[in-house]
Steps between C-alpha positions, in 0.01 A plus 500: 500500500564739213388462137621687205263522202658592169273628223639544154291772321447641157193685373252307715382796702131387468591176680778596737264656763353150573859369547610775727187494715515124541854516634427795729243298705728208569694652798401381853649472839749226402554597135689785348465582126696713258378550147752581230379608160750483222349697213653494149408850407128495468331770293145433606348598848734257692729768639210710633359193671832412650529859643180450696649232718786638714579163652622364169861469410502566130704622207413557139782445252566302181621151557602184306163335526282361773757262646736804543229695682436214734869452568527867588221452754661184633821692552323769702297258712549483874238232584548144626289377223453644150216481243475647155146613433416629153335841483177355352469235767419525878514319827190385689435616863697312750735342235819591680369383846446161338852489358650614835317222687613250242864612539485455875394136445736440210815676613734314252322601182655738254229555243124500581243486228118513544184526290374797300171551315459644153287818450434692185577870427218640709547256795246237410593155645603242237631203694723402780822305449523222746866422497710222648851432625723553211828331402744503213293266280193733517700792372687302237214303349189723549581868532565765763237381732611711791317847488743781567226720639467275804859387548738616775872476521725493813725800506811284510433403140538858386798558730666220339491682169219297351303746278287474202687427166463805281514283184143392573225744442194276566614169639731658763298320766537155359877547448519633856318200664698249307825674597408517864413130487841417354654689784319301754249759635193347667152568352186458708132532399252698707156387405334841542359759246721806548471716183313588193665483151357730242446332159460769245607593143773742607665261748861407437400137482245533221679763299822292478357150504730350238810652656397342829474166342839538321670612815345217698651244265834673507530497877382139520763399244762681705378326827523161337852582392613637834347212685648253253168332447463240224459644150160342465376769732551761222246303294273443799459874584371550143266208510124569557459139604759524774348829608161340529650222722649744738175705508323182607764457774433859611126431509559212733698715727226765492236237584707389806521863632187676383272200420423635161626463143540867419 
């Protein structure tokens, strides 16, 4: 089984070594790995770091944003399964072997998502996300509860032309998941910890928090329109009360899987 790991990169040279090293140790007898880095013209030490790893497939050029960089990597990928792994995040040892085993036992799935843990800028553990099976209602009424840093896509999705929407700079993952659900792709949850997500002041998430919220509302409004859902859903996705109800629903699902509330 062959995996393609796509890493969008821009001026995170002090983190990207952890990302590269974490991918390089994943290959084993039954797993092939290619690592594609789409750099957006970094001016820090990133390029010097990339040059130290001859196995990487990389190019540094200006792009139209993170989604564009990821799409460039998707288009180059030759793997059976694809993951986009941000340059400040990294995989845990044995992560791809766990995914490969899951694929063998769930041959009809199209998107696999698993758990990640949050760490700070220097790698200190903050907390693990214990996730659950996710459906359209979770994405609509809570948030993007699928962590992209531990989500894998069957190659056929990319070959069918389903790439990230360049109109979204921060909530491209939420828009993508809702669109794939509309198209009928099958999502499955792997209850394993596969990756670390770095939570730091320079992360795209924290630097553009309000834009992420605004984009999240926009893509959910669009989904409601395209799915021809009742107009009351537009009110519901803005209601903190409704959000709390679906968070409770998610806690129940978590208790059934992990036997814990958080």
